[in-house]
C-alpha positions in Angstrom: 52.0 75.7 107.1 48.5 75.4 108.5 45.7 77.4 106.8 42.7 78.1 109.1 39.3 77.1 107.4 35.6 77.6 108.1 32.7 75.3 106.7 31.1 77.2 103.9 28.4 74.9 103.5 27.3 71.6 102.1 25.8 71.0 98.7 24.3 67.9 97.0 26.0 66.6 94.0 23.2 64.9 91.9 25.4 63.4 89.5 27.5 61.4 92.1 24.7 61.0 94.7 27.2 62.6 97.4 27.8 65.7 99.3 30.0 68.3 99.0 31.5 70.2 102.1 33.0 73.2 101.1 35.7 74.9 103.3 37.1 78.4 102.8 39.8 80.0 104.3 39.3 82.8 106.4 39.9 85.5 103.9 37.2 84.0 102.1 39.7 83.4 98.9 40.4 79.8 98.9 37.7 76.9 98.7 38.3 73.3 99.3 35.6 70.9 98.2 35.7 67.5 99.9 33.1 64.9 98.6 31.6 63.2 101.7 28.8 60.6 102.1 25.2 61.3 103.6 25.6 60.1 106.7 28.3 62.3 107.3 26.6 65.6 105.8 23.7 64.6 108.0 25.7 64.9 111.0 27.8 68.1 109.6 24.2 69.6 109.0 23.1 68.9 112.3 26.0 70.5 113.9 25.7 73.4 111.8 22.2 73.9 112.4 22.9 73.3 116.4 20.1 70.5 116.6 20.2 68.4 119.4 19.2 64.9 119.0 17.1 63.0 121.8 20.1 60.6 122.0 23.8 61.2 121.4 24.6 60.2 117.7 28.2 59.1 117.0 30.0 62.5 116.8 28.2 63.4 119.8 29.5 60.7 121.6 33.0 61.6 120.7 32.0 65.0 122.0 30.9 63.5 125.1 33.9 61.2 125.6 36.2 64.0 125.4 34.6 66.0 127.7 34.2 63.6 130.2 37.9 62.4 129.9 38.6 66.1 130.8 40.6 66.7 127.7 39.8 69.1 124.7 40.3 69.1 121.0 42.7 71.6 120.3 42.0 71.4 116.3 41.6 69.2 113.3 43.9 69.4 110.3 43.4 67.9 107.1 46.9 66.5 106.3 47.0 65.3 102.7 45.1 64.0 99.7 46.1 60.8 98.1 44.3 59.1 95.6 41.3 61.5 96.0 41.2 60.6 99.4 41.7 63.1 102.0 43.3 62.3 105.6 43.1 64.2 108.4 43.8 64.5 112.4 42.0 65.0 115.4 44.3 67.0 118.1 43.4 66.1 121.7 45.4 68.0 124.3 45.0 67.5 128.4 47.0 70.9 128.9 50.3 69.4 128.9 50.5 66.7 126.2 49.0 66.7 122.7 48.3 63.5 120.8 46.9 63.4 117.2 44.2 60.8 116.2 43.9 59.5 112.7 40.1 60.5 111.0 38.5 61.0 108.1 38.2 65.0 107.4 34.2 64.5 107.3 34.2 62.8 110.8 36.9 65.2 112.3 34.8 68.1 111.0 31.8 66.8 112.6 33.3 66.7 115.6 35.3 70.0 115.4 32.1 71.8 114.9 30.6 70.4 118.1 33.4 71.3 120.2 34.3 74.9 118.5 37.8 73.7 117.5 39.5 75.4 114.9 39.9 73.3 111.5 42.9 73.8 109.5 44.3 72.4 106.4 47.8 72.0 105.3 48.8 74.7 102.6 50.2 71.5 100.5 46.7 70.0 100.1 45.4 73.2 99.0 48.2 73.4 96.3 47.8 70.0 95.3 43.7 70.3 95.0 42.9 72.9 92.7 39.3 74.4 93.0 39.1 74.1 89.1 37.3 70.7 89.5 34.6 72.3 91.7 34.3 75.4 89.5 34.0 73.2 86.4 31.3 71.2 88.2 29.5 74.4 89.0 29.7 76.0 85.4 28.1 72.9 84.2 25.3 72.7 86.6 21.7 73.1 85.3 18.7 74.3 87.6 17.5 71.1 87.1 20.5 69.5 88.6 20.0 70.8 92.2 18.8 68.3 95.0 18.3 69.4 98.5 20.8 72.1 99.3 21.6 72.1 103.1 
């Protein structure tokens, strides 16, 4: 079963030097943290802030290709987690046929935000990935640990 999610925000994890992309279900009950790199976090932050760059960045390029091919991204789905690595698919439709394209979740979400496509996570991923890790991380934070919060 698919659970629709929204981007709740981005946090910087000073201990790992990575960013945490927070997804939250539409009811605001379940949170899914995904650790991502700085380039992906920057791209997601640009999309969240609706910042237009002078020239298209990679995720803007994907959006432009999709638009020019006259197809649509119907949804993105985070499908599984294996060895702490998340997997996702971008679903593209021409109105008759739908095809899926393998993607990193951070890239899929960066594109989804640009085209207003819904974001889904397989329920099994939410069951497998407990938010205890995030809650434990948040409990252990000290004010001086905070870096830039986007």
